[in-house]
MARDO-858156 format. One line per 2 residues: their letters; for each residue x, y, z of C-alpha. Coordinates in steps of 0.05 Angstrom, whole numbers, plus 32768, in hexadecimal, padded with zeros to 4 digits. Layout:
! MARDO-858156
A = X,Y,Z  ...
//
This chain:
! MARDO-858156
MG = 890F,83D3,8593  8914,8408,85CA
RS = 88F1,844A,85D0  88F0,8472,858F
GV = 88E3,84BB,857F  890B,84D4,85BB
IT = 8951,84E1,859E  8978,84E8,855F
FK = 89C3,84E2,8555  89DD,8510,851E
GN = 8995,8513,8504  898B,84C7,8503
PM = 8953,84AC,852E  896B,847E,8566
HL = 8949,8452,859A  8952,8455,85E6
EG = 8954,8416,8610  892D,8412,8650
AD = 88F1,8436,866C  88E8,8481,866C
LA = 88FD,849B,86B1  88C4,84C8,86C9
VG = 88CC,8508,86F1  88AF,84FA,8736
ST = 88C4,84B0,8735  88F8,8492,8763
AP = 8939,848A,873E  894E,8441,8733
AF = 8989,8427,875B  89CA,8425,8734
TV = 8A13,8415,873A  8A47,8437,870E
HY = 8A93,8438,8714  8AC9,846C,8718
AE = 8B15,846C,871B  8B34,8482,875D
AG = 8B69,8456,877D  8B4F,841E,8750
IQ = 8B07,8415,873B  8AD2,842D,876D
TL = 8A87,8429,876C  8A53,8461,876F
TL = 8A0A,8450,877E  89C9,8475,8783
ND = 89CE,846D,87CF  8A10,8493,87CE
LK = 89EA,84CF,87B1  89B0,84CF,87E2
GK = 89AF,8506,8817  89BF,853F,87E6
PS = 89A0,8556,87A5  89C5,8537,876A
II = 89D0,8546,8721  89E2,850E,86F2
SV = 89FF,8526,86B0  89FA,84ED,867E
VP = 8A27,84EE,8640  8A39,84BD,8608
SL = 8A85,84C6,860F  8AB4,84F8,862F
DT = 8AE0,84F0,85F1  8AAF,8519,85C8
AV = 8AAB,8565,85C4  8A64,856F,85DC
CA = 8A6B,853E,8615  8AAB,8562,862B
IQ = 8A88,85A5,8627  8A4D,858C,8650
TK = 8A79,856D,8685  8AA5,85AB,868C
RF = 8A69,85D9,868D  8A46,85B3,86C5
NE = 8A88,85AE,86EA  8A90,85FA,86E7
EL = 8A47,860A,86F8  8A42,85D8,8730
GV = 8A85,85E7,8750  8A67,8624,8773
MG = 8A33,85F8,8796  8A69,85D3,87BC
DK = 8A55,8598,87E6  8A0B,85AB,87E7
IN = 89FF,857D,87AB  8A18,853E,878A
AV = 8A2E,8543,8741  8A42,8509,8714
TI = 8A4D,84FF,86CA  8A3D,84B9,86B1
SR = 8A54,849C,866F  8A6B,8458,8655
DL = 8AB3,846E,8650  8AE3,8444,8679
PF = 8AEF,8461,86BE  8B39,846B,86AF
AQ = 8B28,8494,8671  8AF7,84BD,869A
AR = 8B2C,84CA,86CF  8B5E,84DF,869A
FC = 8B2C,850F,867B  8B19,852E,86BF
GA = 8B62,8536,86D1  8B75,8556,868F
ED = 8B39,8585,868F  8B3B,8595,86DB
VK = 8AF5,8578,86E4  8AE6,856D,872E
MR = 8AA0,8551,8722  8A9F,8504,8729
AA = 8A9E,84DD,86E8  8A84,8496,86EC
SD = 8A7A,845F,86B9  8A41,8430,86A7
YQ = 8A72,8404,8680  8A6A,83C4,86A8
TH = 8A21,83B1,86A9  8A00,83E9,8681
AF = 89C8,83E6,86B5  89C8,8431,86C3
GT = 89BB,8440,867A  8983,840D,8674
DY = 8962,841C,86B7  8964,8467,86AB
GV = 894D,8460,8662  898B,8482,8645
TI = 89AF,844C,861D  89B0,8458,85D2
EE = 899C,8413,85B9  89C1,8418,8576
LK = 8A02,8433,8593  8A03,8413,85D9
LL = 8A19,8457,85F3  89F3,8485,8623
TR = 89CC,84BD,8605  89D4,8505,861C
AV = 89A8,8513,8658  89A5,8538,869A
IV = 8981,851C,86D7  8977,8541,8719
LD = 8965,851A,8758  894E,8535,879A
KD = 8970,8520,87DB  8944,84E1,87DE
GV = 8953,84CA,8797  8913,84E2,8777
VS = 8919,84FC,8730  8909,8546,8731
YK = 8922,8558,86EB  8935,8532,86AD
EI = 894B,8547,8668  895B,8516,8630
VP = 897A,8543,85FB  8954,8535,85BA
EV = 8992,853B,858D  89CC,8516,85AE
TD = 89FF,8546,8590  89DE,8583,85B1
EP = 89EC,859E,85F6  89B8,8598,862E
NY = 8991,85D1,864C  89C2,85E4,8682
AA = 8997,861B,86A0  895A,85EF,86A9
AL = 8983,85B7,86CA  89A8,85E7,86F8
DA = 8967,860B,870B  8948,85C8,871D
LK = 8984,85B6,8747  8987,85F9,876B
KL = 893E,85F3,877F  8951,85B5,87A8
V = 898C,85D4,87CD
//
């Protein structure tokens, strides 16, 4: 069994696969995929050079995940190209692209659907559901974790203010 006592889903205790990603540690390398003229890859190296925020959600097809994605899109839009912003879920890249187009979300959405390695390496896979839990990770320009929130109840929204403050300190 994975890590227990970290999250619940609708009040039911769940387990997270993978190690707990510590603030101050170097973020693990990852490859996720997004739809743009076919299927493209996004890696940790693509994010280096600018502070980055990674908004992790179970599925863009759920209300809270949609709210989280649209909120970060709105809040981060004013920061322009000073930062990288990506939402990662296990939705198919085509579904993510459809959601972003329908909701006018400019923030990149990428998927951990192929290998599930991002979820495991970042400690955010819900073992029982094989979905990603709700989390926010902020990386500095070198890929070091400067902020992390794993939302205790998956159906709750993250602490937007804390994540945005952590990101703004790096810009």
